[in-house]
PyMOL commands that place a pseudoatom at each C-alpha (Angstrom):
pseudoatom trace, name=CA, resn=UNK, resi=1, chain=A, elem=C, hetatm=0, pos=[-20.440, -17.893, 20.489]
pseudoatom trace, name=CA, resn=UNK, resi=2, chain=A, elem=C, hetatm=0, pos=[-16.714, -17.423, 20.082]
pseudoatom trace, name=CA, resn=UNK, resi=3, chain=A, elem=C, hetatm=0, pos=[-14.869, -17.937, 23.382]
pseudoatom trace, name=CA, resn=UNK, resi=4, chain=A, elem=C, hetatm=0, pos=[-12.110, -15.399, 22.672]
pseudoatom trace, name=CA, resn=UNK, resi=5, chain=A, elem=C, hetatm=0, pos=[-12.647, -11.652, 22.701]
pseudoatom trace, name=CA, resn=UNK, resi=6, chain=A, elem=C, hetatm=0, pos=[-12.185, -10.079, 19.284]
pseudoatom trace, name=CA, resn=UNK, resi=7, chain=A, elem=C, hetatm=0, pos=[-10.081, -6.906, 19.078]
pseudoatom trace, name=CA, resn=UNK, resi=8, chain=A, elem=C, hetatm=0, pos=[-11.412, -4.547, 16.405]
pseudoatom trace, name=CA, resn=UNK, resi=9, chain=A, elem=C, hetatm=0, pos=[-10.714, -0.933, 15.528]
pseudoatom trace, name=CA, resn=UNK, resi=10, chain=A, elem=C, hetatm=0, pos=[-14.080, 0.714, 16.100]
pseudoatom trace, name=CA, resn=UNK, resi=11, chain=A, elem=C, hetatm=0, pos=[-17.816, 0.599, 16.689]
pseudoatom trace, name=CA, resn=UNK, resi=12, chain=A, elem=C, hetatm=0, pos=[-18.699, -0.153, 13.043]
pseudoatom trace, name=CA, resn=UNK, resi=13, chain=A, elem=C, hetatm=0, pos=[-16.394, -3.181, 13.148]
pseudoatom trace, name=CA, resn=UNK, resi=14, chain=A, elem=C, hetatm=0, pos=[-18.139, -4.425, 16.304]
pseudoatom trace, name=CA, resn=UNK, resi=15, chain=A, elem=C, hetatm=0, pos=[-21.514, -4.083, 14.562]
pseudoatom trace, name=CA, resn=UNK, resi=16, chain=A, elem=C, hetatm=0, pos=[-20.237, -6.045, 11.536]
pseudoatom trace, name=CA, resn=UNK, resi=17, chain=A, elem=C, hetatm=0, pos=[-18.806, -8.837, 13.723]
pseudoatom trace, name=CA, resn=UNK, resi=18, chain=A, elem=C, hetatm=0, pos=[-22.028, -9.096, 15.752]
pseudoatom trace, name=CA, resn=UNK, resi=19, chain=A, elem=C, hetatm=0, pos=[-24.034, -9.237, 12.502]
pseudoatom trace, name=CA, resn=UNK, resi=20, chain=A, elem=C, hetatm=0, pos=[-21.960, -12.287, 11.521]
pseudoatom trace, name=CA, resn=UNK, resi=21, chain=A, elem=C, hetatm=0, pos=[-21.911, -14.173, 14.836]
pseudoatom trace, name=CA, resn=UNK, resi=22, chain=A, elem=C, hetatm=0, pos=[-22.210, -13.960, 18.593]
pseudoatom trace, name=CA, resn=UNK, resi=23, chain=A, elem=C, hetatm=0, pos=[-18.986, -12.558, 20.027]
pseudoatom trace, name=CA, resn=UNK, resi=24, chain=A, elem=C, hetatm=0, pos=[-17.589, -10.002, 22.440]
pseudoatom trace, name=CA, resn=UNK, resi=25, chain=A, elem=C, hetatm=0, pos=[-15.267, -7.286, 21.173]
pseudoatom trace, name=CA, resn=UNK, resi=26, chain=A, elem=C, hetatm=0, pos=[-12.831, -4.697, 22.434]
pseudoatom trace, name=CA, resn=UNK, resi=27, chain=A, elem=C, hetatm=0, pos=[-12.510, -1.575, 20.303]
pseudoatom trace, name=CA, resn=UNK, resi=28, chain=A, elem=C, hetatm=0, pos=[-9.104, 0.077, 20.043]
pseudoatom trace, name=CA, resn=UNK, resi=29, chain=A, elem=C, hetatm=0, pos=[-10.517, 3.425, 18.959]
pseudoatom trace, name=CA, resn=UNK, resi=30, chain=A, elem=C, hetatm=0, pos=[-8.279, 3.411, 15.884]
pseudoatom trace, name=CA, resn=UNK, resi=31, chain=A, elem=C, hetatm=0, pos=[-4.508, 3.533, 15.641]
pseudoatom trace, name=CA, resn=UNK, resi=32, chain=A, elem=C, hetatm=0, pos=[-4.138, 5.864, 18.627]
pseudoatom trace, name=CA, resn=UNK, resi=33, chain=A, elem=C, hetatm=0, pos=[-4.594, 2.875, 20.943]
pseudoatom trace, name=CA, resn=UNK, resi=34, chain=A, elem=C, hetatm=0, pos=[-4.164, 3.906, 24.581]
pseudoatom trace, name=CA, resn=UNK, resi=35, chain=A, elem=C, hetatm=0, pos=[-2.652, 2.243, 27.630]
pseudoatom trace, name=CA, resn=UNK, resi=36, chain=A, elem=C, hetatm=0, pos=[-6.005, 1.490, 29.266]
pseudoatom trace, name=CA, resn=UNK, resi=37, chain=A, elem=C, hetatm=0, pos=[-7.204, -0.354, 26.152]
pseudoatom trace, name=CA, resn=UNK, resi=38, chain=A, elem=C, hetatm=0, pos=[-3.965, -2.353, 26.017]
pseudoatom trace, name=CA, resn=UNK, resi=39, chain=A, elem=C, hetatm=0, pos=[-4.437, -3.351, 29.680]
pseudoatom trace, name=CA, resn=UNK, resi=40, chain=A, elem=C, hetatm=0, pos=[-8.015, -4.417, 28.921]
pseudoatom trace, name=CA, resn=UNK, resi=41, chain=A, elem=C, hetatm=0, pos=[-6.771, -6.539, 25.983]
pseudoatom trace, name=CA, resn=UNK, resi=42, chain=A, elem=C, hetatm=0, pos=[-4.077, -8.119, 28.190]
pseudoatom trace, name=CA, resn=UNK, resi=43, chain=A, elem=C, hetatm=0, pos=[-6.707, -9.047, 30.797]
pseudoatom trace, name=CA, resn=UNK, resi=44, chain=A, elem=C, hetatm=0, pos=[-8.953, -10.478, 28.072]
pseudoatom trace, name=CA, resn=UNK, resi=45, chain=A, elem=C, hetatm=0, pos=[-6.036, -12.567, 26.771]
pseudoatom trace, name=CA, resn=UNK, resi=46, chain=A, elem=C, hetatm=0, pos=[-5.365, -13.871, 30.266]
pseudoatom trace, name=CA, resn=UNK, resi=47, chain=A, elem=C, hetatm=0, pos=[-9.014, -14.760, 30.961]
pseudoatom trace, name=CA, resn=UNK, resi=48, chain=A, elem=C, hetatm=0, pos=[-10.517, -15.800, 27.605]
pseudoatom trace, name=CA, resn=UNK, resi=49, chain=A, elem=C, hetatm=0, pos=[-7.980, -15.352, 24.829]
pseudoatom trace, name=CA, resn=UNK, resi=50, chain=A, elem=C, hetatm=0, pos=[-7.900, -12.681, 22.132]
pseudoatom trace, name=CA, resn=UNK, resi=51, chain=A, elem=C, hetatm=0, pos=[-8.322, -12.668, 18.373]
pseudoatom trace, name=CA, resn=UNK, resi=52, chain=A, elem=C, hetatm=0, pos=[-6.911, -9.581, 16.643]
pseudoatom trace, name=CA, resn=UNK, resi=53, chain=A, elem=C, hetatm=0, pos=[-9.181, -8.714, 13.701]
pseudoatom trace, name=CA, resn=UNK, resi=54, chain=A, elem=C, hetatm=0, pos=[-8.158, -5.380, 12.202]
pseudoatom trace, name=CA, resn=UNK, resi=55, chain=A, elem=C, hetatm=0, pos=[-8.606, -3.740, 8.814]
pseudoatom trace, name=CA, resn=UNK, resi=56, chain=A, elem=C, hetatm=0, pos=[-6.344, -4.979, 5.990]
pseudoatom trace, name=CA, resn=UNK, resi=57, chain=A, elem=C, hetatm=0, pos=[-4.634, -1.598, 5.628]
pseudoatom trace, name=CA, resn=UNK, resi=58, chain=A, elem=C, hetatm=0, pos=[-1.623, 0.229, 7.056]
pseudoatom trace, name=CA, resn=UNK, resi=59, chain=A, elem=C, hetatm=0, pos=[-3.444, 1.473, 10.166]
pseudoatom trace, name=CA, resn=UNK, resi=60, chain=A, elem=C, hetatm=0, pos=[-4.880, -1.990, 10.852]
pseudoatom trace, name=CA, resn=UNK, resi=61, chain=A, elem=C, hetatm=0, pos=[-1.449, -3.577, 10.556]
pseudoatom trace, name=CA, resn=UNK, resi=62, chain=A, elem=C, hetatm=0, pos=[-0.032, -0.944, 12.914]
pseudoatom trace, name=CA, resn=UNK, resi=63, chain=A, elem=C, hetatm=0, pos=[-2.695, -1.761, 15.526]
pseudoatom trace, name=CA, resn=UNK, resi=64, chain=A, elem=C, hetatm=0, pos=[-2.121, -5.515, 15.049]
pseudoatom trace, name=CA, resn=UNK, resi=65, chain=A, elem=C, hetatm=0, pos=[1.626, -5.032, 15.670]
pseudoatom trace, name=CA, resn=UNK, resi=66, chain=A, elem=C, hetatm=0, pos=[1.099, -2.855, 18.755]
pseudoatom trace, name=CA, resn=UNK, resi=67, chain=A, elem=C, hetatm=0, pos=[-1.328, -5.319, 20.347]
pseudoatom trace, name=CA, resn=UNK, resi=68, chain=A, elem=C, hetatm=0, pos=[0.708, -8.430, 19.426]
pseudoatom trace, name=CA, resn=UNK, resi=69, chain=A, elem=C, hetatm=0, pos=[3.911, -6.891, 20.821]
pseudoatom trace, name=CA, resn=UNK, resi=70, chain=A, elem=C, hetatm=0, pos=[2.259, -5.892, 24.096]
pseudoatom trace, name=CA, resn=UNK, resi=71, chain=A, elem=C, hetatm=0, pos=[0.018, -8.947, 24.519]
pseudoatom trace, name=CA, resn=UNK, resi=72, chain=A, elem=C, hetatm=0, pos=[1.854, -12.162, 23.564]
pseudoatom trace, name=CA, resn=UNK, resi=73, chain=A, elem=C, hetatm=0, pos=[0.040, -15.257, 22.333]
pseudoatom trace, name=CA, resn=UNK, resi=74, chain=A, elem=C, hetatm=0, pos=[-2.854, -13.570, 20.554]
pseudoatom trace, name=CA, resn=UNK, resi=75, chain=A, elem=C, hetatm=0, pos=[-4.635, -15.284, 17.702]
pseudoatom trace, name=CA, resn=UNK, resi=76, chain=A, elem=C, hetatm=0, pos=[-5.002, -13.440, 14.391]
pseudoatom trace, name=CA, resn=UNK, resi=77, chain=A, elem=C, hetatm=0, pos=[-7.810, -13.292, 11.836]
pseudoatom trace, name=CA, resn=UNK, resi=78, chain=A, elem=C, hetatm=0, pos=[-7.207, -11.697, 8.458]
pseudoatom trace, name=CA, resn=UNK, resi=79, chain=A, elem=C, hetatm=0, pos=[-9.428, -10.304, 5.718]
pseudoatom trace, name=CA, resn=UNK, resi=80, chain=A, elem=C, hetatm=0, pos=[-8.442, -9.950, 2.098]
pseudoatom trace, name=CA, resn=UNK, resi=81, chain=A, elem=C, hetatm=0, pos=[-8.447, -6.300, 1.032]
pseudoatom trace, name=CA, resn=UNK, resi=82, chain=A, elem=C, hetatm=0, pos=[-10.893, -7.108, -1.790]
pseudoatom trace, name=CA, resn=UNK, resi=83, chain=A, elem=C, hetatm=0, pos=[-13.378, -8.586, 0.725]
pseudoatom trace, name=CA, resn=UNK, resi=84, chain=A, elem=C, hetatm=0, pos=[-13.167, -5.533, 2.994]
pseudoatom trace, name=CA, resn=UNK, resi=85, chain=A, elem=C, hetatm=0, pos=[-13.447, -2.721, 0.432]
pseudoatom trace, name=CA, resn=UNK, resi=86, chain=A, elem=C, hetatm=0, pos=[-16.605, -0.827, -0.419]
pseudoatom trace, name=CA, resn=UNK, resi=87, chain=A, elem=C, hetatm=0, pos=[-16.561, 2.371, -2.492]
pseudoatom trace, name=CA, resn=UNK, resi=88, chain=A, elem=C, hetatm=0, pos=[-12.835, 2.848, -1.864]
pseudoatom trace, name=CA, resn=UNK, resi=89, chain=A, elem=C, hetatm=0, pos=[-13.149, 2.424, 1.921]
pseudoatom trace, name=CA, resn=UNK, resi=90, chain=A, elem=C, hetatm=0, pos=[-11.211, -0.477, 3.460]
pseudoatom trace, name=CA, resn=UNK, resi=91, chain=A, elem=C, hetatm=0, pos=[-12.432, -1.963, 6.722]
pseudoatom trace, name=CA, resn=UNK, resi=92, chain=A, elem=C, hetatm=0, pos=[-13.876, -4.906, 8.614]
pseudoatom trace, name=CA, resn=UNK, resi=93, chain=A, elem=C, hetatm=0, pos=[-17.192, -3.057, 8.607]
pseudoatom trace, name=CA, resn=UNK, resi=94, chain=A, elem=C, hetatm=0, pos=[-17.410, -3.515, 4.813]
pseudoatom trace, name=CA, resn=UNK, resi=95, chain=A, elem=C, hetatm=0, pos=[-17.035, -7.314, 4.856]
pseudoatom trace, name=CA, resn=UNK, resi=96, chain=A, elem=C, hetatm=0, pos=[-20.066, -9.561, 4.508]
pseudoatom trace, name=CA, resn=UNK, resi=97, chain=A, elem=C, hetatm=0, pos=[-21.130, -11.737, 7.455]
pseudoatom trace, name=CA, resn=UNK, resi=98, chain=A, elem=C, hetatm=0, pos=[-20.025, -14.843, 5.506]
pseudoatom trace, name=CA, resn=UNK, resi=99, chain=A, elem=C, hetatm=0, pos=[-16.525, -13.431, 4.918]
pseudoatom trace, name=CA, resn=UNK, resi=100, chain=A, elem=C, hetatm=0, pos=[-16.223, -12.443, 8.593]
pseudoatom trace, name=CA, resn=UNK, resi=101, chain=A, elem=C, hetatm=0, pos=[-17.270, -15.928, 9.738]
pseudoatom trace, name=CA, resn=UNK, resi=102, chain=A, elem=C, hetatm=0, pos=[-14.729, -17.474, 7.332]
pseudoatom trace, name=CA, resn=UNK, resi=103, chain=A, elem=C, hetatm=0, pos=[-11.912, -15.201, 8.576]
pseudoatom trace, name=CA, resn=UNK, resi=104, chain=A, elem=C, hetatm=0, pos=[-12.703, -16.028, 12.199]
pseudoatom trace, name=CA, resn=UNK, resi=105, chain=A, elem=C, hetatm=0, pos=[-12.919, -19.748, 11.401]
pseudoatom trace, name=CA, resn=UNK, resi=106, chain=A, elem=C, hetatm=0, pos=[-9.380, -19.598, 9.970]
pseudoatom trace, name=CA, resn=UNK, resi=107, chain=A, elem=C, hetatm=0, pos=[-7.552, -17.843, 12.799]
pseudoatom trace, name=CA, resn=UNK, resi=108, chain=A, elem=C, hetatm=0, pos=[-3.807, -18.261, 13.109]
pseudoatom trace, name=CA, resn=UNK, resi=109, chain=A, elem=C, hetatm=0, pos=[-2.110, -18.711, 16.461]
pseudoatom trace, name=CA, resn=UNK, resi=110, chain=A, elem=C, hetatm=0, pos=[1.252, -17.208, 17.312]
pseudoatom trace, name=CA, resn=UNK, resi=111, chain=A, elem=C, hetatm=0, pos=[3.818, -19.675, 18.566]
pseudoatom trace, name=CA, resn=UNK, resi=112, chain=A, elem=C, hetatm=0, pos=[6.787, -18.199, 20.378]
pseudoatom trace, name=CA, resn=UNK, resi=113, chain=A, elem=C, hetatm=0, pos=[10.009, -20.177, 20.112]
pseudoatom trace, name=CA, resn=UNK, resi=114, chain=A, elem=C, hetatm=0, pos=[12.958, -21.055, 17.911]
pseudoatom trace, name=CA, resn=UNK, resi=115, chain=A, elem=C, hetatm=0, pos=[12.762, -19.442, 14.483]
pseudoatom trace, name=CA, resn=UNK, resi=116, chain=A, elem=C, hetatm=0, pos=[15.106, -21.928, 12.843]
pseudoatom trace, name=CA, resn=UNK, resi=117, chain=A, elem=C, hetatm=0, pos=[13.384, -25.192, 13.708]
pseudoatom trace, name=CA, resn=UNK, resi=118, chain=A, elem=C, hetatm=0, pos=[13.670, -27.973, 11.157]
pseudoatom trace, name=CA, resn=UNK, resi=119, chain=A, elem=C, hetatm=0, pos=[10.908, -27.875, 8.581]
pseudoatom trace, name=CA, resn=UNK, resi=120, chain=A, elem=C, hetatm=0, pos=[10.243, -24.166, 8.979]
pseudoatom trace, name=CA, resn=UNK, resi=121, chain=A, elem=C, hetatm=0, pos=[10.598, -21.548, 6.262]
pseudoatom trace, name=CA, resn=UNK, resi=122, chain=A, elem=C, hetatm=0, pos=[13.778, -19.478, 6.285]
pseudoatom trace, name=CA, resn=UNK, resi=123, chain=A, elem=C, hetatm=0, pos=[14.853, -16.207, 4.647]
pseudoatom trace, name=CA, resn=UNK, resi=124, chain=A, elem=C, hetatm=0, pos=[16.467, -18.061, 1.710]
pseudoatom trace, name=CA, resn=UNK, resi=125, chain=A, elem=C, hetatm=0, pos=[13.130, -19.782, 0.940]
pseudoatom trace, name=CA, resn=UNK, resi=126, chain=A, elem=C, hetatm=0, pos=[11.460, -16.377, 0.638]
pseudoatom trace, name=CA, resn=UNK, resi=127, chain=A, elem=C, hetatm=0, pos=[14.278, -15.134, -1.582]
pseudoatom trace, name=CA, resn=UNK, resi=128, chain=A, elem=C, hetatm=0, pos=[14.087, -18.191, -3.855]
pseudoatom trace, name=CA, resn=UNK, resi=129, chain=A, elem=C, hetatm=0, pos=[10.293, -17.823, -4.107]
pseudoatom trace, name=CA, resn=UNK, resi=130, chain=A, elem=C, hetatm=0, pos=[10.581, -14.194, -5.227]
pseudoatom trace, name=CA, resn=UNK, resi=131, chain=A, elem=C, hetatm=0, pos=[8.840, -12.915, -2.102]
pseudoatom trace, name=CA, resn=UNK, resi=132, chain=A, elem=C, hetatm=0, pos=[11.715, -10.576, -1.192]
pseudoatom trace, name=CA, resn=UNK, resi=133, chain=A, elem=C, hetatm=0, pos=[14.310, -8.658, -3.235]
pseudoatom trace, name=CA, resn=UNK, resi=134, chain=A, elem=C, hetatm=0, pos=[12.394, -9.285, -6.469]
pseudoatom trace, name=CA, resn=UNK, resi=135, chain=A, elem=C, hetatm=0, pos=[10.729, -6.788, -8.837]
pseudoatom trace, name=CA, resn=UNK, resi=136, chain=A, elem=C, hetatm=0, pos=[7.314, -8.373, -8.159]
pseudoatom trace, name=CA, resn=UNK, resi=137, chain=A, elem=C, hetatm=0, pos=[7.938, -9.236, -4.491]
pseudoatom trace, name=CA, resn=UNK, resi=138, chain=A, elem=C, hetatm=0, pos=[5.169, -7.014, -3.077]
pseudoatom trace, name=CA, resn=UNK, resi=139, chain=A, elem=C, hetatm=0, pos=[2.540, -8.397, -5.472]
pseudoatom trace, name=CA, resn=UNK, resi=140, chain=A, elem=C, hetatm=0, pos=[3.699, -11.953, -4.803]
pseudoatom trace, name=CA, resn=UNK, resi=141, chain=A, elem=C, hetatm=0, pos=[3.566, -11.439, -0.996]
pseudoatom trace, name=CA, resn=UNK, resi=142, chain=A, elem=C, hetatm=0, pos=[0.061, -9.984, -1.311]
pseudoatom trace, name=CA, resn=UNK, resi=143, chain=A, elem=C, hetatm=0, pos=[-1.217, -13.104, -3.095]
pseudoatom trace, name=CA, resn=UNK, resi=144, chain=A, elem=C, hetatm=0, pos=[0.763, -15.509, -0.867]
pseudoatom trace, name=CA, resn=UNK, resi=145, chain=A, elem=C, hetatm=0, pos=[-0.584, -13.740, 2.220]
pseudoatom trace, name=CA, resn=UNK, resi=146, chain=A, elem=C, hetatm=0, pos=[-4.127, -14.253, 0.944]
pseudoatom trace, name=CA, resn=UNK, resi=147, chain=A, elem=C, hetatm=0, pos=[-3.523, -17.920, 0.102]
pseudoatom trace, name=CA, resn=UNK, resi=148, chain=A, elem=C, hetatm=0, pos=[-1.931, -18.633, 3.490]
pseudoatom trace, name=CA, resn=UNK, resi=149, chain=A, elem=C, hetatm=0, pos=[-4.446, -16.492, 5.394]
pseudoatom trace, name=CA, resn=UNK, resi=150, chain=A, elem=C, hetatm=0, pos=[-1.777, -14.314, 7.037]
pseudoatom trace, name=CA, resn=UNK, resi=151, chain=A, elem=C, hetatm=0, pos=[-2.476, -10.987, 5.331]
pseudoatom trace, name=CA, resn=UNK, resi=152, chain=A, elem=C, hetatm=0, pos=[-0.208, -8.652, 3.404]
pseudoatom trace, name=CA, resn=UNK, resi=153, chain=A, elem=C, hetatm=0, pos=[2.941, -7.078, 4.860]
pseudoatom trace, name=CA, resn=UNK, resi=154, chain=A, elem=C, hetatm=0, pos=[6.516, -6.130, 3.976]
pseudoatom trace, name=CA, resn=UNK, resi=155, chain=A, elem=C, hetatm=0, pos=[9.219, -8.777, 3.551]
pseudoatom trace, name=CA, resn=UNK, resi=156, chain=A, elem=C, hetatm=0, pos=[10.602, -8.661, 7.075]
pseudoatom trace, name=CA, resn=UNK, resi=157, chain=A, elem=C, hetatm=0, pos=[7.125, -8.850, 8.633]
pseudoatom trace, name=CA, resn=UNK, resi=158, chain=A, elem=C, hetatm=0, pos=[6.144, -11.623, 6.181]
pseudoatom trace, name=CA, resn=UNK, resi=159, chain=A, elem=C, hetatm=0, pos=[9.142, -13.675, 7.353]
pseudoatom trace, name=CA, resn=UNK, resi=160, chain=A, elem=C, hetatm=0, pos=[8.140, -13.060, 10.979]
pseudoatom trace, name=CA, resn=UNK, resi=161, chain=A, elem=C, hetatm=0, pos=[4.569, -14.211, 10.288]
pseudoatom trace, name=CA, resn=UNK, resi=162, chain=A, elem=C, hetatm=0, pos=[5.826, -17.330, 8.533]
pseudoatom trace, name=CA, resn=UNK, resi=163, chain=A, elem=C, hetatm=0, pos=[7.766, -18.082, 11.724]
pseudoatom trace, name=CA, resn=UNK, resi=164, chain=A, elem=C, hetatm=0, pos=[5.248, -17.174, 14.437]
pseudoatom trace, name=CA, resn=UNK, resi=165, chain=A, elem=C, hetatm=0, pos=[2.372, -18.881, 12.614]
pseudoatom trace, name=CA, resn=UNK, resi=166, chain=A, elem=C, hetatm=0, pos=[4.573, -21.953, 12.007]
pseudoatom trace, name=CA, resn=UNK, resi=167, chain=A, elem=C, hetatm=0, pos=[3.977, -22.175, 8.258]
pseudoatom trace, name=CA, resn=UNK, resi=168, chain=A, elem=C, hetatm=0, pos=[5.409, -25.562, 7.286]
pseudoatom trace, name=CA, resn=UNK, resi=169, chain=A, elem=C, hetatm=0, pos=[7.451, -26.236, 4.167]
pseudoatom trace, name=CA, resn=UNK, resi=170, chain=A, elem=C, hetatm=0, pos=[4.549, -28.323, 2.817]
pseudoatom trace, name=CA, resn=UNK, resi=171, chain=A, elem=C, hetatm=0, pos=[2.021, -25.523, 3.382]
pseudoatom trace, name=CA, resn=UNK, resi=172, chain=A, elem=C, hetatm=0, pos=[4.459, -23.035, 1.837]
pseudoatom trace, name=CA, resn=UNK, resi=173, chain=A, elem=C, hetatm=0, pos=[5.065, -25.243, -1.227]
pseudoatom trace, name=CA, resn=UNK, resi=174, chain=A, elem=C, hetatm=0, pos=[1.328, -25.729, -1.801]
pseudoatom trace, name=CA, resn=UNK, resi=175, chain=A, elem=C, hetatm=0, pos=[0.699, -21.971, -1.537]
pseudoatom trace, name=CA, resn=UNK, resi=176, chain=A, elem=C, hetatm=0, pos=[3.641, -21.250, -3.848]
pseudoatom trace, name=CA, resn=UNK, resi=177, chain=A, elem=C, hetatm=0, pos=[2.194, -23.659, -6.428]
pseudoatom trace, name=CA, resn=UNK, resi=178, chain=A, elem=C, hetatm=0, pos=[-1.139, -21.783, -6.250]
pseudoatom trace, name=CA, resn=UNK, resi=179, chain=A, elem=C, hetatm=0, pos=[0.730, -18.491, -6.642]
pseudoatom trace, name=CA, resn=UNK, resi=180, chain=A, elem=C, hetatm=0, pos=[2.515, -19.792, -9.741]
pseudoatom trace, name=CA, resn=UNK, resi=181, chain=A, elem=C, hetatm=0, pos=[-0.795, -21.125, -11.156]
pseudoatom trace, name=CA, resn=UNK, resi=182, chain=A, elem=C, hetatm=0, pos=[-2.211, -17.605, -10.854]
pseudoatom trace, name=CA, resn=UNK, resi=183, chain=A, elem=C, hetatm=0, pos=[0.724, -16.322, -12.880]
pseudoatom trace, name=CA, resn=UNK, resi=184, chain=A, elem=C, hetatm=0, pos=[1.958, -13.850, -10.291]
for i in range(1, 184): cmd.bond("trace and resi %d" % i, "trace and resi %d" % (i + 1))
show_as sticks, trace
zoom trace
C-alpha cells in the first residue's frame, strides 16, 4: 500500500490505479477542481502526503499546477503520453498496471528554496541544450521530460520543474546525452 494519497482526475483513473496497486485516491472531477476538493487535498497532504498523478495532457497539467500551487510540497508522478494513449484518448485510465506502478515508483518531490543553488540547472543551460528558443525546443523538451520523468511542458514550466525537482547537472548531462543519442 502506498502511504500517500494519490490525486487523480476521475473515477476511471481511480479504477486504473487500484488495478495496479493498493492505494487511496482523491478525484478532482476534472479541470473544474473546486474549493472543497482542494481543502481535502490539503488535509491529505498534511496527514499522509499527496502524489499528483494526472493525465499527460493540457487539462492534466492545468490540474497539476492548480493543486501544486495551492498545496505546497506535493510529490509528482508522470506518465509518458505514449503509455497513456488508447485509440486517441489520453489518460491515466489507459495505462497498464505495470506502467502505473513504474510511474508511482519514480515520483519526484518538490523542494522549495533557492533556485540558483550551486550545481543546479539554470536558464542558460536550457538555452545551450536547445530546450528553449530553438526550432526543435518543444520536441526536445518532450523527450527530455520523458527521460527525466518530469513530463512535458513549456520552457518556463520546464525550468521551474528542473528547479523544484532539484535536477542536478549530472542528471541533466546524462539525460542530454540520451537525447542526443536519440537524434532529437
